C-alpha positions, 0 to 999 in steps of 0.5 A: 441820690437812690440806692437800693441794695440786696432788695427782695420782695413778696407778693404773699409767700410769692418771692417776686424780687430777688436781690435787686441792685440799683442806684441813680446819681443826682440829676441822673435819669436812670432807665429800668428795662424788662419784659412785661412781668420781669419786675419792673413796677414791682422794683418801683413799689418796693422802693416807695414801700407797697410791697412786702421787703423783708431783706435789703436797703432802700437808701435816699442820700445815704439815709435807710428808708427802709423801716419807713412807712410809704407815706414817710418815704414820700415825705423824704422825697421819692415820689412814684408817678404809677402806670396807667396815668391814674388820676382822681377823674372825679376833680378838676385838672387844678384839684388833682395838683392841688390835693398833693400835700408837698414835701418841706423844700430845703435851702437852695432847692426850688418848690414845685407849684401849681403855676410852675407845673402849668409853665411845664404843662401848659396844655394842662393850664388851658384845662384846669377847669376841666374834670380830670376823668375827661381828659385824653390819655396823653393829658392824664398822663401829663397830669399825672406827672404833674401831680408827682412834681407837686410832692417836691420829689428829690427822686420821681419814678415813672412807672411805663409813661409811654404805655398806650400813648400815640407817638407825638405824646411820647415825644412830649413826654421825652421832651419833658423829661429832658427838661426835668434833667435840666433842674436836675431831677433824679428820675428812675424810668421803668419801660418796656419802649427800650427805643424811648428809654435809651434815647433819654437815659444815662444808665440803664438795667436790665430786669428779668425773673425779679434779678438785675441781669445787666447794667451799661450806660444807655448809649452801650445798649441799642442792638446790643446782644444784652438787649437781645438777650433778656428784651427779645429785641 
């Protein structure tokens, strides 16, 4: 579904991504693990087109999107849930969901609607008239994911969804990702919390200094030498 090949990224004159190679198959949850500053967020930002990427390829279902603007990549089906549970605080929960322009679905696809998001997040249904700025951290994260789903993504990129959340909320986010896998959504999860990520991912990539250093099945990484080497755990 998603293939990234030889992707190089820059912030101004700073060369921060060095030939990223990454793939996610249809319905697969792939984890991107690394220390803070290793290049996880930059990789996701490069995939959606908000980082300068003079070299490489980003392919969605075989179609090269490197020349496509960020809004076109979203319309093709790549949606990003950014870190920090960023939502529009001066809008209600429902308005945050309704503000998204969804991708037209194809035959056989199920569209994400506000009622469907509320089925996945009953708590958000209870809070639909609440201002998003008044939500708890866990509620904002649920809303951020729900807003990403409203774009009808084919691939959902999740940047540090467990960051700063209580363990019980992290568990809830993990259950949600399991539900999304069951409906066939392809996901790429960038995380520092390797235990959380490996508990839910099919495969994982380890990134260091803007380069993919190791790839393995998630179940093979826990306690491995590679995890110790690149994450120090």
